[in-house]
N, C-alpha and C positions, 0 to 999 in steps of 0.2 A: 504494500500500500504506500509506504513512504517513497519507494522508488517510483511508483506510478505518478504520484503528485509532482515530484520534482521533474520527472521526465516530461510531463504535460506542460509545466511552466517553462522549461527550456525550449520545447518545441514551439511555444507561443511567442518567443522572443523573435525580433527581426533577424534576418540572415546575417547582417553586418555584425551584430552584437554576438551572435553565436560564433562567427569566425574569429572575432577579436578574443573571445574567451578561450577558444581553442589555441590561438596563437600565444596567449599569456600562459596557459597551462604548458604548452610545448616549451616555451622559454624557461619556465620554472624547472621543468624536468631536465632540460639540458644544463642549466646552471648548477642545479643540485648534483647532477651526474659528474660534472667537472670538479665540483667541490669535494665530492667523495673520492674521486680518483686522485685529486691533489693530496688528500690526507693519506691515502694508501700508498701512492707511488711518488709523490712530490719529494724533491731533494732539497729544495729551498736554497740555503746559503751555499751548500756544496756545489750545486748546479751553477749558481751565479759566479762563484770563484773559478770554476772550470771554464766558464764562458769568457771571463776576463783573461785568463791565461791563453786561451785560444785566440782571442782578439789581439793580444800582444804578439803572439807568434806570427799571426797573419800580417800584422803591421811590420814586424822585423823582416819577414820574407819579402814584403813589398819593397822595403827600403833596399834590401840586398839585391833584389831584381832590378831596381832602378840603377843601382851602382853598376851592375854587370852590363846593363844595356849601354852605359856611358863609356865603358872600357873599349879600347880598340880591339878589333879581332886579331888574333894571332897569339904569339907566345908572350907571356908576361913573366918577367924574371925579378928576382929579389937582389941581384948583385950587379955590379958594374962590369964593363968589358964586353958587352955584346951590343948588337944593333937592335935587339928586341926592346919592347917597352918595359922600363924599370918601374916597379911599384914603390911607392913611398911606404913607410912603416905602417901608417894608419890604414892605407888601402890594402896592404898585404894582409893585415889582420882581418879586414872585412871580406876580402876575397877568400881567405881560408875558411871563414865561417860560412860563406855562401856555397863553397864547393862541396859536392857530394859524390862526384864521379871520379873513379880512377880507371883510366882506359887500359887496355891490354898492353900498350907500348910501355907505360910506366911500370906496370907489374913485371913485365919481362925484363926490363932494365934492372929493377931491384932484385929479381930472382937470380940474375947472373952473378950477383955478388954474394948470394947465399945458396951454395950448391945443393944442400939438402932440400931447401924449399923448392928449388928448380926441379929437382928430381921428383919430389912428390907431386908437384904441379903437372909434370909431364906424365907421370904414371896414372894420375886420376883423370886424365882427359881434359886438362886445363880448367878444372873446376875450382872456383874460389868460394870458400865458405862465407867470408865476410870481408867487407872493406870499410874503412873509416878515414875521415879527415877531421882533425881536431886542433884547436888552438891551445897552446900551453901558455898560460898567463905568466908563470914564473920565468920561463926562458924567452918569452916574446917570440915564439917560433911556431910555425905550422908543422904538424906531424901528420903523415899519411901512412897507411899500412893496410895489410890484408892478411887473412889467415887461410892457409891451405891445409888440407888433411887428406889422408888416404883411407878414411873410413869406408868409402864406397868401393874400394878395391882391396880391402883386407889388410891395409897397413894401419896399425894402431898408433899413429903419430900425427900430431898437429903442430904446425909451425906458424908463428905470427911474425911477419916481417914489418918492422917499423922504421921509418926514416923521415928526415926533414924534407918537406915539400919545398923545393927550391924554385920551381917554375910551374906555371899554370898555362893552360890553353884556353883562350877566350873565343867562343864561337859567336858571341853577340846575344845568344839565348841563355847559355850557361857557361860555367867554367869547369875545367877538369884538371886534375893533377897531371903535369907534363913530365916532371922528373922527380924521383924520390932518391935522396942521398941517404943510403943506409950503411955507410962504412965509417 
């Protein structure tokens, strides 16, 4: 009986009012659903902190990308005595931090100075496990390196070759380590 009375009253209302009531009920359901989901899954301050860190990382990437686009294409060196573009100490640090790639040429050059690394590199089909380029604040130098292992061919040995990155190759889009001094 109670249901019938209210059902009749609602049917008697104009179409516009019934649509508005439906819209209001739908909005209330959606807002309350988000409220409940925020309580259950919301991360609040932690999420905001991670978003700030990501925004800073993106801003740094953008600055480094702008720097790289301003550098001349070709070989960039850290020492005098060549016809190549010489980096200042500040730009050297920024280029080091922006560089992520170590091409085959630099790896092979560094391998020739470490016979066992070259041997494992050759045995495992020229597979490199890891590469890295990092700035050492204490020494004010850029270090690059790679790790090779023979795990995939049954040699239980892993060698990490680390050396100073003395020159880079600028392509206009990115920079790559050009020469690793590891002696």
